[in-house]
Structures are given as structure tokens and as C-alpha cells.
N, C-alpha and C positions, 0 to 999 in steps of 0.2 A: 212929283210922281203920283200917278193915279194907280190905285190898287183895286181890283185886279186889272191887268193890262187888256186893252181892247183887242190886241192881236191874239192873246191867249183865248179870250172869250169867243172870238170869231172862228177858232178851230173847233169849238164845240157846237156852235150854231152856224147856219148858212148865211145869214144876212143881218145887217144892223137892225132892220125893221123887226125881225123875229126876236132878236136880243132885247129890244125895247119892250116888245109885247110880253115876253116871258117874264122879264124882271118886274114889269109893272103889275102883272097879275100876281106874282109871288109876293111882292111888297104889300099889295092890298090884302092878300090872304093873311100875311103875318100881322098886319094891323088889326084885322077883324078878329082873328082867332087867338092872337098872342102866342102862337106856337112857332118856336124857332128850332131849327135842326142842329144848331151848335149852341154852346153855352154863351150867354150874353157877353161875357168878358173875352171871348175868343174872336169876336168880330173886330175888324179894324175900323169899319165905318159905324157911325152912330145913327145913320138914316136908313130907312127901309129899302130904298132902291140899291144902295151900296151893299147892304146885307144880302139882298137877293142875288146880286151879282157875285158876291163872295161864295154863296151856296152853290151857284151854278159852276163857278170855277173849281170848287172843291169836289164836284161830282155828286153833290147831294140832291140835285134836281136832274132828273133824266129827261132828255129831249127826244121825243119820238118823231121820226121822219116819215 
């Protein structure tokens, strides 16, 4: 089982392309600044992309349309 679910993420963003773009930018930002919006032990994933998707799912990243 993949967390967070792609179906849940696509209710937040309009397309898979936008989802990839947002998560890649946030993962790069986390890598460069070492700023995380959740405590490190609260993340399910250990990789940046997974953590970015978790933040998006939790509503910590706002998507403007």
C-alpha cells in the first residue's frame, strides 16, 4: 500500500503532472533548506518526494489555482 493514496492527492490537485511538479519542488526545497513542516519522526516516508506528498496530503502545502 502506498501512502498517501494517489486518489486522495488528486482531489487536492487537478492533474498528475501538477502533483509531480509540486512534490518535486517541495522535495528540492526541503533538501536545500532542511526545513520540514512536520517532525521528522511523524513522516511515514524516509525520502523527500514521499515527505512532500505527505505534507500535501496533510494540507500543509497550499495549492493555488
